[in-house]
C-alpha positions as CSV (number, residue, x, y, z in Angstrom):
1,M,91.8,113.0,88.0
2,T,95.1,112.3,89.8
3,P,95.1,111.0,93.4
4,V,97.7,113.1,95.6
5,S,97.8,111.2,98.7
6,S,97.6,107.5,100.1
7,P,95.5,105.8,100.8
8,W,93.1,107.2,98.1
9,S,89.6,106.1,97.1
10,G,87.2,107.6,94.9
11,T,85.0,107.1,91.8
12,F,86.1,107.2,88.2
13,L,83.9,107.1,85.0
14,S,84.0,103.5,83.4
15,S,86.9,103.3,80.9
16,E,88.5,106.5,82.3
17,R,92.3,106.5,82.6
18,A,93.8,107.4,86.0
19,T,97.3,108.7,86.3
20,L,99.4,107.5,89.1
21,E,102.7,108.9,90.2
22,A,104.9,107.2,92.8
23,V,106.7,110.0,94.9
24,P,109.4,108.3,97.0
25,G,111.0,109.7,100.1
26,Q,114.6,110.8,100.4
27,H,117.2,108.1,99.3
28,R,114.4,105.9,98.1
29,V,113.3,105.0,94.4
30,L,110.2,103.3,93.0
31,G,110.8,99.5,93.1
32,G,107.6,98.8,91.2
33,W,103.8,98.7,91.2
34,S,101.9,95.4,92.3
35,G,98.4,94.4,92.5
36,D,96.2,95.6,89.6
37,L,99.3,97.3,88.0
38,S,102.7,96.3,87.2
39,G,106.0,97.6,86.0
40,S,108.0,100.5,87.3
41,E,107.0,103.6,85.3
42,S,106.0,106.7,87.1
43,P,103.9,108.5,86.2
44,T,101.7,105.7,84.7
45,A,98.1,105.4,83.6
46,V,95.8,102.7,84.6
47,L,92.5,101.9,82.8
48,M,89.6,102.3,85.4
49,D,87.5,99.2,84.1
50,G,86.5,98.0,87.6
51,D,87.8,98.1,91.2
52,K,91.5,98.4,91.5
53,S,93.9,97.9,94.3
54,I,97.4,99.1,93.6
55,V,100.6,99.3,95.7
56,A,103.7,101.4,95.1
57,T,106.8,99.7,96.5
58,F,110.0,101.8,97.3
59,T,113.5,100.6,97.8
60,P,116.7,102.1,99.1
61,E,118.5,104.1,96.4
62,I,122.0,102.8,95.8
63,T,124.7,105.3,94.7
64,F,128.5,104.9,94.1
65,D,129.1,106.8,97.3
66,D,127.4,103.8,99.1
67,L,129.9,101.3,97.7
68,T,133.4,100.7,99.2
69,E,136.6,99.3,97.7
70,G,136.3,95.5,97.5
71,H,132.5,95.5,97.8
72,W,129.8,95.9,95.3
73,A,125.9,96.0,95.8
74,I,123.4,93.5,94.4
75,G,119.9,94.6,95.2
76,P,119.2,96.7,98.2
77,I,122.2,98.1,100.0
78,N,121.7,95.8,103.1
79,E,122.5,93.0,100.7
80,R,126.1,93.7,100.0
81,I,128.5,90.9,99.1
82,D,132.1,91.1,100.1
83,A,134.3,90.7,96.9
84,T,137.4,90.2,99.0
85,S,136.4,86.9,100.6
């Protein structure tokens, strides 16, 4: 069974694997999973061996078009560092 919306709740058989897929909006990427799941793979599977609380975090997508001469990005685009200073 694969949840298709958020928030989602339901019942799984003990020891069943649930497949989770993070679907980012436009100009966003999966930053990672937190709670009872870690990493940044999507889709990914989680063993349902008890109650789970899982959060997908999305971050801005950075492309070369976002960068200007004399600048570079470290992390999200709003954390630019000016290389000319």
